[in-house]
C-alpha positions as CSV (number, residue, x, y, z in Angstrom):
1,I,185.8,78.2,200.7
2,F,184.8,77.3,197.2
3,F,181.1,77.6,198.1
4,R,181.6,81.0,199.7
5,R,183.5,82.3,196.7
6,S,181.0,81.0,194.2
7,T,178.1,82.5,196.3
8,R,179.9,85.9,196.4
9,D,180.6,85.7,192.7
10,A,176.9,84.8,192.0
11,A,175.8,87.7,194.2
12,V,178.1,90.1,192.3
13,C,176.9,88.8,189.0
14,L,173.3,89.2,190.2
15,G,173.9,92.6,191.4
16,L,175.4,93.6,188.1
17,L,172.6,92.0,186.2
18,C,170.2,94.0,188.5
19,V,172.0,97.2,187.7
20,L,172.0,96.5,184.0
21,L,168.3,95.6,184.1
22,L,167.5,98.7,186.0
23,A,169.5,100.8,183.4
24,G,167.5,99.1,180.6
25,I,164.3,99.7,182.3
26,I,165.2,103.4,182.8
27,G,166.2,103.6,179.1
28,L,163.1,102.1,177.9
29,Q,160.9,104.3,180.1
30,T,162.7,107.4,178.7
31,K,162.2,106.1,175.2
32,Y,158.5,105.4,175.9
33,N,158.0,108.9,177.4
34,T,159.7,110.5,174.3
35,M,157.6,108.4,171.9
36,T,154.4,109.2,173.8
37,K,155.1,113.0,173.6
38,E,155.9,112.6,169.8
39,R,152.7,110.6,169.3
40,D,150.7,113.3,171.1
41,Q,152.3,116.0,169.1
42,L,151.6,114.1,165.8
43,Q,148.0,113.7,166.9
44,V,147.6,117.4,167.5
45,E,149.2,118.2,164.1
46,R,147.0,115.6,162.4
47,D,143.9,117.1,164.0
48,D,145.0,120.6,163.0
49,L,145.5,119.5,159.4
50,Q,142.1,117.7,159.3
51,A,140.4,120.9,160.6
52,K,142.3,122.8,157.8
53,I,141.2,120.3,155.2
54,S,137.6,120.5,156.4
55,V,137.6,124.3,156.0
56,V,139.0,124.1,152.5
57,E,136.5,121.4,151.6
58,Q,133.6,123.4,153.1
59,H,134.5,126.4,151.1
60,T,135.3,124.6,147.8
61,Q,131.8,122.9,148.2
62,Q,130.3,126.4,148.4
63,G,132.0,127.5,145.1
64,W,135.1,129.1,146.6
65,R,138.6,128.6,145.1
66,Y,141.7,128.4,147.2
67,Y,144.9,130.2,146.2
68,K,147.9,131.2,148.3
69,S,146.3,131.6,151.7
70,S,143.0,133.1,150.5
71,F,139.6,131.9,149.2
72,Y,138.0,133.5,146.2
73,F,134.3,133.5,145.2
74,I,133.2,134.2,141.7
75,S,129.6,135.5,141.4
76,T,127.2,134.1,139.0
77,E,124.9,137.1,139.0
78,M,125.4,140.7,138.4
79,K,125.1,143.5,140.8
80,T,126.3,147.2,141.4
81,W,129.7,147.7,143.0
82,E,128.1,148.4,146.4
83,G,125.7,145.5,146.0
84,S,128.6,143.2,145.1
85,R,130.7,144.4,148.1
86,E,127.7,143.8,150.4
87,D,127.4,140.3,149.1
88,C,131.1,139.7,149.9
89,L,130.8,141.1,153.3
90,R,127.8,138.8,154.0
91,R,130.2,136.0,153.0
92,G,132.8,137.1,155.6
93,A,134.9,138.5,152.7
94,D,135.4,141.6,150.7
95,L,135.9,142.5,147.1
96,V,139.2,141.3,145.7
97,V,142.4,143.3,146.4
98,I,145.0,142.7,143.7
99,N,148.4,143.8,144.9
100,S,150.8,141.8,142.9
101,R,151.4,140.6,139.3
102,E,151.1,136.9,140.2
103,K,147.7,137.5,142.0
104,Y,146.5,139.5,139.0
105,V,147.3,136.8,136.6
106,F,145.5,134.3,138.9
107,I,142.4,136.5,139.2
108,H,142.4,137.4,135.5
109,G,142.2,133.6,134.9
110,L,139.2,133.1,137.2
111,S,136.5,134.5,134.8
112,K,136.2,135.7,131.2
113,E,133.5,138.1,132.3
114,T,133.8,141.8,133.4
115,F,133.8,141.7,137.2
116,W,134.1,144.3,140.0
117,I,137.3,144.4,142.0
118,G,137.7,146.1,145.4
119,L,139.2,149.4,144.1
120,T,137.5,152.8,144.2
121,D,138.2,156.6,144.2
122,R,134.9,157.5,145.8
123,V,136.6,159.0,148.9
124,E,138.8,161.4,146.9
125,E,138.5,161.7,143.1
126,G,141.7,160.4,141.3
127,I,143.0,158.7,144.5
128,W,142.4,155.0,144.0
129,K,142.3,152.9,147.1
130,W,141.5,149.2,147.8
131,V,138.7,148.2,150.1
132,D,141.3,147.3,152.7
133,G,142.4,151.1,152.8
134,T,145.7,150.5,151.0
135,A,146.7,152.7,148.1
136,V,147.3,151.1,144.6
137,T,150.9,150.4,144.3
138,T,150.9,148.5,141.1
139,G,148.0,149.1,138.6
140,Y,146.8,147.1,135.7
141,W,144.7,149.8,134.0
142,G,143.6,149.6,130.5
143,R,144.8,152.1,127.9
144,E,143.7,155.6,128.9
145,Q,142.2,154.4,132.1
146,P,141.0,155.5,134.5
147,N,139.3,158.2,132.5
148,N,135.8,159.2,133.8
149,Q,134.7,158.8,130.2
150,N,132.4,161.6,128.9
151,G,132.7,163.3,132.2
152,M,130.8,160.5,134.0
153,E,131.4,159.7,137.6
154,E,133.4,156.5,137.2
155,D,134.5,155.7,140.7
156,C,134.6,152.0,140.8
157,A,137.0,149.6,139.1
158,A,136.3,146.5,137.2
159,R,138.4,144.0,135.2
160,W,137.1,144.4,131.7
161,A,136.1,141.3,129.7
162,D,136.9,142.5,126.2
163,L,140.6,142.3,126.8
164,S,142.5,139.3,125.4
165,T,145.7,139.6,127.6
166,T,146.4,139.8,131.2
167,D,148.1,143.2,130.7
168,N,146.2,146.5,131.4
169,G,142.8,145.1,132.2
170,W,141.2,147.5,134.7
171,H,138.7,150.2,133.7
172,D,136.9,152.7,135.9
173,A,133.1,152.5,135.5
174,P,130.0,153.9,137.1
175,C,129.4,152.2,140.5
176,N,125.7,151.6,139.6
177,E,126.5,149.4,136.6
178,L,125.8,145.8,136.9
179,H,128.7,143.4,136.8
180,F,129.9,140.1,138.2
181,W,132.3,140.3,141.1
182,I,135.0,138.3,142.9
183,C,135.2,138.1,146.7
184,E,138.4,137.4,148.6
185,K,138.5,135.9,152.1
186,I,141.9,135.4,153.9
187,A,142.1,131.7,154.9
188,F,143.1,131.4,158.6
189,L,144.6,128.0,158.2
């Protein structure tokens, strides 16, 4: 009787241990699967970040500057407005569009030179539009600008270098004048 009882108790204990062991194995497998998914997701995120860093490094090595989801290229030579725009387009960019005070201050700080911006009234005199087709909502024109000075066709806009503040720095100018320029390229990061 004692032997049968202890054998039955041992079998029950072994059965319980097997159930607990199975529950532990299932729990560990679930945790392993979860951690494997998290690891795979982290690897994808890491690879994505490394690709973004590579894009930023590549552009900065080519003279571009990164600011708020865009790259900016400051020219070191002078061209007409059209020549400047063509250079930007060859770089996969366009002349800079300045549509906020914050961006204006940033762009103003990039160069102390006079430089072309992506603003023109070539299509319709007096209606200034950005190269992306949007209308000027906030302007930073210099005093009495735009003015078509002396009746000249001044259909392209430049940030003028002789201004000591970030306020009111745009001038209209003949598009065939030679100036530096700033290109802008949206960073698809």
